[in-house]
C-alpha positions as CSV (number, residue, x, y, z in Angstrom):
1,M,3.7,-24.2,10.9
2,P,4.3,-25.8,14.3
3,L,2.3,-24.3,17.1
4,N,5.4,-23.9,19.3
5,D,6.9,-21.5,16.6
6,L,4.2,-18.9,17.3
7,P,5.1,-15.8,19.4
8,D,4.7,-16.4,23.1
9,W,2.1,-13.6,23.5
10,L,-0.3,-15.0,20.8
11,P,-2.1,-17.8,22.6
12,D,-3.1,-15.6,25.6
13,W,-4.1,-12.8,23.2
14,C,-6.5,-15.1,21.3
15,V,-8.2,-16.1,24.6
16,D,-8.4,-12.5,25.8
17,Q,-9.5,-10.9,22.6
18,L,-11.3,-13.7,20.7
19,G,-12.5,-15.8,23.6
20,D,-11.1,-18.9,22.1
21,E,-7.8,-20.8,21.8
22,R,-6.1,-21.2,18.5
23,V,-5.8,-24.8,17.3
24,D,-4.3,-24.9,13.8
25,V,-1.9,-22.5,12.2
26,L,-3.0,-22.0,8.5
27,F,-0.2,-19.8,7.4
28,E,2.4,-17.2,8.6
29,A,3.8,-14.3,6.6
30,R,6.3,-11.7,7.7
31,S,7.2,-8.5,6.1
32,I,6.6,-5.1,7.7
33,S,3.8,-6.8,9.6
34,A,3.7,-10.4,11.0
35,V,0.5,-12.1,9.8
36,F,-0.9,-15.3,11.3
37,G,-3.8,-17.3,9.8
38,L,-5.4,-19.3,12.6
39,R,-8.2,-21.8,13.1
40,L,-9.7,-21.4,16.5
41,A,-11.0,-24.1,18.8
42,G,-14.6,-23.3,17.8
43,G,-13.8,-23.7,14.1
44,R,-13.7,-20.0,13.3
45,E,-10.8,-18.9,11.0
46,V,-9.2,-15.5,11.6
47,V,-6.1,-13.6,10.6
48,V,-4.0,-11.9,13.4
49,K,-1.8,-9.0,12.3
50,A,1.0,-7.5,14.4
51,R,3.2,-4.6,13.5
52,E,5.4,-2.0,15.2
53,D,3.1,0.4,16.9
54,D,3.7,3.7,15.2
55,G,0.3,5.2,15.9
56,R,-1.2,4.5,12.5
57,A,-2.9,1.1,13.2
58,A,-6.1,2.3,15.0
59,S,-7.1,4.6,12.2
60,C,-6.3,2.1,9.5
61,V,-8.4,-0.7,11.2
62,A,-11.2,1.7,11.9
63,A,-11.4,2.7,8.2
64,Q,-11.2,-0.9,7.1
65,A,-14.1,-1.8,9.5
66,Q,-16.3,1.0,8.1
67,L,-15.7,0.0,4.5
68,A,-16.4,-3.7,5.3
69,Q,-19.6,-2.8,7.1
70,R,-20.7,-1.0,3.9
71,G,-20.1,-4.0,1.7
72,F,-16.7,-3.1,0.2
73,P,-14.7,-6.3,-0.5
74,C,-12.3,-6.4,2.3
75,A,-11.9,-8.5,5.5
76,R,-13.9,-7.3,8.5
77,P,-11.9,-6.6,11.6
78,V,-13.1,-8.6,14.6
79,T,-11.1,-7.0,17.4
80,P,-9.9,-3.4,18.0
81,V,-6.2,-2.6,17.9
82,T,-4.5,-3.6,21.1
83,R,-1.0,-3.0,22.4
84,V,1.3,-6.0,23.0
85,G,4.6,-4.7,24.1
86,A,5.8,-2.5,21.2
87,L,3.3,-4.1,18.8
88,A,-0.1,-3.0,17.6
89,V,-2.2,-6.2,17.2
90,H,-5.7,-6.9,15.8
91,A,-7.6,-9.7,14.2
92,E,-9.8,-9.8,11.2
93,E,-12.0,-12.4,9.5
94,S,-10.3,-14.7,7.1
95,L,-11.2,-13.9,3.5
96,P,-9.5,-16.6,1.4
97,G,-10.0,-17.4,-2.2
98,G,-9.6,-15.6,-5.5
99,S,-6.5,-15.1,-7.5
100,M,-4.3,-12.3,-8.6
101,L,-5.1,-10.4,-11.8
102,L,-1.7,-10.2,-13.5
103,G,-0.7,-8.0,-16.4
104,D,0.2,-4.3,-17.1
105,T,-1.8,-3.6,-20.2
106,P,-4.1,-0.6,-20.5
107,S,-7.1,-2.9,-20.3
108,V,-5.9,-4.4,-17.0
109,A,-5.1,-0.9,-15.8
110,R,-8.7,0.2,-16.3
111,R,-10.0,-2.7,-14.3
112,Y,-7.7,-1.8,-11.4
113,A,-8.7,1.9,-11.7
114,A,-12.3,1.0,-11.4
115,V,-11.6,-0.7,-8.1
116,F,-9.5,2.2,-6.9
117,A,-12.2,4.7,-7.8
118,R,-14.7,2.6,-5.8
119,L,-12.3,2.4,-2.9
120,M,-11.6,6.1,-2.8
121,A,-15.3,7.0,-3.1
122,G,-15.9,4.7,-0.1
123,L,-13.2,6.4,2.0
124,E,-14.5,9.9,1.3
125,D,-16.8,10.0,4.3
126,V,-14.9,7.7,6.6
127,D,-14.2,9.6,9.8
128,V,-10.8,8.6,11.3
129,A,-7.8,10.4,12.5
130,P,-5.2,10.7,9.6
131,P,-3.0,7.7,9.7
132,L,0.3,9.5,10.0
133,P,3.1,9.2,9.1
134,S,2.2,7.7,5.7
135,P,3.9,4.5,4.8
136,R,7.5,5.0,4.0
137,W,7.1,4.4,0.3
138,A,4.4,7.2,0.2
139,R,6.2,9.5,2.7
140,W,7.6,12.1,0.3
141,D,6.4,14.7,2.8
142,H,8.6,13.6,5.6
143,T,10.5,16.1,7.8
144,D,13.7,14.0,8.2
145,S,17.0,15.4,7.0
146,G,17.9,14.4,3.5
147,L,16.0,13.2,0.5
148,W,14.6,9.9,1.8
149,P,12.5,9.3,4.9
150,A,14.6,7.9,7.7
151,I,14.7,4.0,7.4
152,G,17.5,2.8,9.6
153,F,18.2,-0.5,8.0
154,L,18.5,1.2,4.6
155,D,20.3,4.3,5.8
156,E,23.1,2.3,7.3
157,R,24.0,0.9,4.0
158,D,26.4,2.4,1.5
159,Q,24.4,5.2,-0.2
160,S,27.1,5.8,-2.8
161,V,25.9,2.8,-4.8
162,V,22.5,4.4,-5.6
163,P,22.8,5.7,-9.2
164,A,22.8,9.5,-9.7
165,F,19.8,9.2,-12.0
166,V,17.7,7.6,-9.2
167,V,18.6,10.4,-6.8
168,D,18.0,13.1,-9.4
169,T,14.6,11.6,-10.3
170,A,13.6,11.3,-6.6
171,E,14.7,14.9,-5.9
172,R,12.6,16.2,-8.8
173,V,9.6,14.1,-8.0
174,R,9.6,15.1,-4.3
175,K,10.1,18.8,-5.1
176,R,7.0,18.6,-7.4
177,L,4.9,16.7,-4.9
178,L,5.8,19.1,-2.1
179,A,5.0,22.1,-4.2
180,A,1.4,21.0,-4.6
181,E,-1.3,23.0,-2.9
182,L,-3.9,20.2,-2.7
183,P,-5.9,18.9,0.3
184,C,-5.0,15.5,1.7
185,V,-7.4,12.7,1.8
186,L,-7.5,9.1,3.0
187,G,-6.4,6.5,0.5
188,H,-4.8,3.1,-0.1
189,A,-1.0,3.6,-0.7
190,D,-0.1,0.0,-1.5
191,F,-2.6,-0.7,-4.3
192,E,-0.7,-3.6,-6.0
193,A,-1.8,-6.8,-7.7
194,Q,-0.4,-8.8,-4.8
195,N,-2.8,-7.1,-2.4
196,L,-5.9,-7.8,-4.4
197,R,-7.8,-11.0,-5.3
198,W,-10.3,-11.6,-8.1
199,L,-13.0,-14.2,-8.5
200,D,-15.1,-14.8,-11.7
201,G,-13.9,-11.6,-13.2
202,E,-14.8,-9.4,-10.2
203,V,-12.7,-8.1,-7.4
204,W,-13.0,-10.5,-4.4
205,A,-10.8,-8.8,-1.8
206,V,-8.6,-5.8,-1.2
207,H,-6.0,-6.5,1.4
208,D,-3.2,-4.6,3.3
209,W,-5.2,-1.8,5.0
210,D,-2.2,-1.1,7.1
211,S,-1.0,0.9,4.1
212,L,-3.6,3.7,4.2
213,A,-2.0,7.1,3.7
214,W,-3.0,10.8,4.1
215,Q,-1.9,12.5,0.9
216,P,-3.5,14.4,-2.0
217,E,-6.0,12.4,-4.0
218,A,-4.1,12.9,-7.3
219,A,-0.9,11.7,-5.8
220,L,-2.5,8.6,-4.5
221,V,-4.1,7.9,-7.8
222,G,-0.8,8.4,-9.5
223,A,1.0,6.1,-7.1
224,A,-1.6,3.4,-7.8
225,S,-1.3,3.9,-11.5
226,G,2.4,3.1,-11.2
227,A,2.0,0.2,-8.8
228,F,-1.2,-1.7,-9.7
229,A,0.6,-4.4,-11.7
230,N,3.2,-5.1,-8.9
231,A,3.5,-8.7,-7.8
232,S,7.1,-9.6,-7.1
233,P,9.5,-8.0,-7.9
234,P,7.9,-4.6,-8.3
235,T,8.4,-2.5,-11.3
236,L,6.5,0.2,-13.4
237,P,3.8,-0.5,-16.0
238,P,4.1,1.0,-19.4
239,I,3.3,4.7,-19.5
240,E,0.2,4.2,-21.6
241,S,-1.2,1.9,-18.9
242,S,-0.6,4.5,-16.1
243,A,-2.4,7.0,-18.4
244,A,-5.3,4.6,-18.9
245,F,-5.5,4.2,-15.1
246,I,-5.5,7.9,-14.4
247,E,-8.1,8.6,-17.2
248,T,-10.4,5.8,-16.1
249,Y,-10.3,7.0,-12.5
250,Q,-11.4,10.5,-13.4
251,E,-14.2,9.1,-15.6
252,L,-15.6,6.9,-12.9
253,R,-15.4,9.6,-10.2
254,G,-17.1,12.0,-12.5
255,R,-14.5,14.7,-12.2
256,A,-11.6,15.8,-14.4
257,F,-8.4,16.5,-12.7
258,T,-7.0,20.0,-13.0
259,A,-3.7,20.6,-14.8
260,E,-1.9,20.6,-11.4
261,E,-3.6,17.4,-10.3
262,L,-2.5,15.7,-13.5
263,E,1.1,16.7,-12.9
264,I,0.9,15.5,-9.3
265,A,-0.6,12.2,-10.4
266,W,2.4,11.7,-12.8
267,A,4.8,12.7,-10.0
268,G,3.1,10.3,-7.7
269,S,3.5,7.5,-10.2
270,M,7.3,7.7,-9.7
271,W,8.0,8.0,-6.0
272,T,7.3,4.4,-5.1
273,A,9.4,3.3,-8.1
274,V,12.4,5.3,-7.0
275,H,12.0,4.0,-3.5
276,N,12.0,0.5,-4.9
277,A,15.0,1.2,-7.2
278,R,17.0,2.4,-4.2
279,W,15.9,-0.7,-2.2
280,E,17.1,-3.0,-5.0
281,V,20.5,-1.4,-5.3
282,L,21.1,-1.3,-1.5
283,H,20.2,-5.0,-1.2
284,G,21.9,-6.1,-4.4
285,D,18.6,-7.3,-5.9
286,A,17.9,-7.7,-9.6
287,P,17.5,-4.2,-11.1
288,V,13.9,-4.5,-12.2
289,S,12.5,-1.2,-10.8
290,L,15.9,0.4,-11.5
291,N,15.7,-0.4,-15.2
292,A,12.1,0.8,-15.3
293,V,13.0,4.1,-13.8
294,R,15.9,4.5,-16.2
295,E,13.6,3.8,-19.2
296,Q,10.6,5.9,-18.1
297,A,11.8,8.7,-15.9
298,T,12.2,11.3,-18.7
299,E,8.6,11.0,-19.9
300,R,7.0,10.7,-16.5
301,L,9.0,13.7,-15.3
302,R,7.9,15.7,-18.3
303,R,4.2,14.9,-17.6
304,A,4.8,15.8,-14.0
305,N,6.3,19.2,-15.0
306,A,9.2,18.2,-12.8
């Protein structure tokens, strides 16, 4: 990527926060956040992340730093979160390498569940302010009017194209999740194949710590059980694979979920999928999540008691 294509604020930020000038741009990625892989003049490689400052970033980066310090496989932040205009910006060490573990079978689900159990155990005693609001795809507890959390660029599109079964599923899932009387905990809410890397059969890195959420443990486990196989485009794994994920998580944490927690886990497994199905329809994308919701909603809702 040409150096002159970088944001105007980035060179001075590197000098101020990293004490070095960037020399080479290794990569750039833009989604909810803008991510820049840089090689600095001294030879160090870092990743700079910038996203709209919604008040969540400081808690997310602080939690990531504590996990990295304890040896969890994630990049170590090397700056605090700073404000650049309307952006929250920080840098972390570069942690390249590894490959995605693809597949949605029960055996693959168990491997992902083992990582998620380790991650959630590590976050138990992390002391940060709750990163609120939760990411929009895990924000069923929003206080906006209507079913979905307010997302301007989605809300301005023609909502009549969203199939009734998607809306009905979302309403039932959200009602069940909101009825839960369970404490909230800190957890990773974007636990997808595309955000993990594996090396020699072991997890090498978990990325996307911007996506920490403050929700009931069972709901976070359920969400991960429905999303672990996602690369692009996202979909739902088979029901037996989500079941294997939820079961393995309980075994490794040494605690069986209550009947209510199991229902909340199954409800959680659907919310991201209906969010993705709505996204597909509103953008005219291939109906991958939409078809998965159509095929699996009845059974997942039954297990959720929704």
